[in-house]
C-alpha positions as CSV (number, residue, x, y, z in Angstrom):
1,M,-75.9,-37.5,-151.2
2,N,-74.3,-38.8,-148.0
3,S,-75.9,-37.6,-144.8
4,L,-73.8,-35.1,-142.9
5,P,-73.5,-35.5,-139.2
6,A,-75.8,-33.4,-137.0
7,P,-74.8,-29.8,-137.2
8,D,-72.6,-28.2,-134.7
9,L,-74.2,-26.3,-131.9
10,L,-73.1,-23.2,-129.9
11,D,-75.4,-23.0,-126.9
12,T,-74.9,-19.8,-125.0
13,F,-78.0,-20.2,-122.8
14,P,-76.3,-21.7,-119.8
15,D,-74.2,-18.6,-119.6
16,F,-77.3,-16.4,-119.9
17,E,-78.9,-18.3,-117.0
18,K,-75.8,-17.5,-114.9
19,F,-75.9,-13.8,-116.0
20,W,-79.7,-13.6,-115.3
21,A,-79.4,-15.1,-111.8
22,W,-77.1,-12.1,-110.9
23,Y,-78.9,-9.4,-112.9
24,S,-82.6,-10.2,-113.0
25,H,-83.3,-8.1,-109.9
26,R,-81.2,-5.1,-110.8
27,P,-82.5,-2.0,-112.5
28,L,-83.1,-2.1,-116.2
29,E,-80.0,-0.1,-117.2
30,E,-77.8,-2.4,-115.1
31,Q,-79.3,-5.4,-116.8
32,I,-78.6,-4.0,-120.3
33,E,-75.1,-3.1,-119.4
34,G,-74.5,-6.4,-117.6
35,W,-75.7,-8.2,-120.7
36,A,-73.3,-6.2,-122.8
37,E,-70.3,-6.5,-120.4
38,V,-70.8,-9.9,-118.9
39,Y,-72.9,-12.2,-121.0
40,R,-72.2,-11.2,-124.6
41,T,-68.5,-10.6,-124.3
42,A,-67.7,-14.3,-124.9
43,W,-69.2,-14.0,-128.4
44,P,-68.2,-10.6,-129.9
45,E,-69.1,-11.6,-133.4
46,L,-72.6,-12.5,-132.3
47,F,-73.1,-9.2,-130.7
48,A,-71.6,-7.3,-133.6
49,K,-74.1,-8.9,-136.0
50,Q,-77.0,-7.8,-133.8
51,A,-75.7,-4.3,-133.2
52,E,-74.9,-3.8,-136.9
53,D,-78.4,-5.0,-137.9
54,Y,-79.9,-2.3,-135.8
55,R,-77.4,0.3,-136.9
56,A,-78.3,-0.4,-140.6
57,E,-81.9,0.3,-139.7
58,G,-81.0,3.5,-138.0
59,L,-81.7,2.2,-134.6
60,D,-79.7,2.1,-131.3
61,W,-79.5,-1.4,-129.9
62,R,-79.6,-0.1,-126.4
63,Q,-82.9,1.6,-127.0
64,V,-84.4,-1.5,-128.6
65,A,-83.1,-3.6,-125.6
66,R,-84.6,-1.0,-123.2
67,D,-88.0,-0.8,-124.9
68,R,-88.6,-4.3,-126.4
69,V,-86.4,-6.9,-124.7
70,F,-85.2,-6.5,-121.1
71,P,-88.5,-5.3,-119.6
72,F,-90.0,-8.6,-120.6
73,L,-87.3,-11.2,-120.0
74,G,-88.5,-12.1,-116.5
75,E,-92.1,-12.8,-117.6
76,R,-90.9,-14.7,-120.7
77,L,-88.2,-16.8,-118.9
78,T,-90.4,-19.9,-118.7
79,A,-91.0,-19.7,-122.5
80,I,-87.3,-19.0,-123.1
81,Q,-86.4,-22.1,-121.1
82,A,-89.0,-24.2,-123.0
83,A,-87.7,-22.9,-126.3
84,H,-84.2,-23.8,-125.3
85,T,-85.1,-27.3,-124.3
86,N,-87.1,-27.9,-127.5
87,L,-84.3,-26.5,-129.7
88,L,-81.8,-28.9,-128.1
89,G,-84.1,-31.8,-128.9
90,K,-85.0,-30.8,-132.4
91,Y,-82.2,-28.9,-134.2
92,G,-80.4,-32.0,-135.5
93,G,-83.5,-33.7,-136.8
94,V,-84.7,-30.5,-138.5
95,F,-81.3,-30.0,-140.1
96,L,-81.4,-33.6,-141.5
97,K,-84.8,-33.1,-142.9
98,A,-83.8,-29.8,-144.5
99,Q,-80.7,-31.4,-145.8
100,A,-82.7,-34.1,-147.5
101,A,-85.5,-31.9,-148.8
102,L,-83.2,-29.1,-150.0
103,G,-80.1,-31.1,-151.0
104,L,-77.9,-29.3,-148.6
105,D,-74.3,-30.6,-148.8
106,W,-72.6,-28.3,-146.4
107,D,-72.1,-28.1,-142.7
108,I,-74.0,-25.6,-140.6
109,L,-73.7,-24.1,-137.1
110,F,-76.7,-23.6,-134.9
111,V,-76.3,-20.8,-132.3
112,I,-78.7,-20.6,-129.4
113,H,-78.5,-17.3,-127.5
114,V,-80.5,-14.6,-125.7
115,G,-80.0,-11.5,-127.8
116,I,-81.5,-8.1,-128.2
117,G,-84.5,-8.8,-130.3
118,S,-82.9,-9.1,-133.7
119,G,-84.1,-12.6,-134.8
120,A,-85.9,-15.8,-133.8
121,G,-84.2,-17.6,-136.6
122,W,-81.6,-15.7,-138.6
123,A,-79.8,-17.4,-141.5
124,T,-76.3,-15.9,-141.7
125,T,-72.7,-16.8,-141.2
126,Y,-70.9,-17.1,-138.0
127,Q,-67.2,-17.8,-137.5
128,G,-66.9,-18.0,-141.3
129,R,-69.5,-20.7,-141.9
130,P,-73.2,-21.0,-142.6
131,A,-75.2,-20.5,-139.4
132,V,-78.7,-20.1,-138.0
133,L,-79.0,-17.9,-135.0
134,F,-81.8,-18.7,-132.6
135,G,-82.6,-15.7,-130.4
136,L,-84.6,-17.2,-127.5
137,E,-85.9,-13.8,-126.5
138,N,-87.6,-13.4,-129.9
139,I,-88.8,-17.0,-129.9
140,A,-90.5,-16.4,-126.6
141,E,-91.9,-13.0,-127.8
142,E,-93.4,-14.6,-130.8
143,G,-94.9,-17.5,-128.7
144,W,-92.9,-20.1,-130.6
145,S,-91.7,-22.0,-127.5
146,E,-93.5,-25.3,-128.2
147,P,-92.0,-28.0,-130.3
């Protein structure tokens, strides 16, 4: 099998940092609405996957965001930043190892984002292709920020 190039990457974290700089000191409800109306709007399919995942479980994404995600973003920001840096340095090599070990012969998209608590590493499709979604908020929550 010929090695594929490193996988494509969609890194939304720089946009999250801009959002968070404006919203981190606002009330919780404004943070959640700002996330929905400012940060996530550039990637509607990404948000739809997360919201649908909660809807399928009978949960409201806003309530989950209110209870489990946004109250902790500030205190987890250092871990989120570390996870982001480490993912940037590791995702290509990890994919090449998985490709060799599992015989993968298809391209994949890695998506780094700050979501609403629906997955630290979610194998799915995005934009019609195989993808892995890395929710930095979940990675930090689980304490998986180190390489």
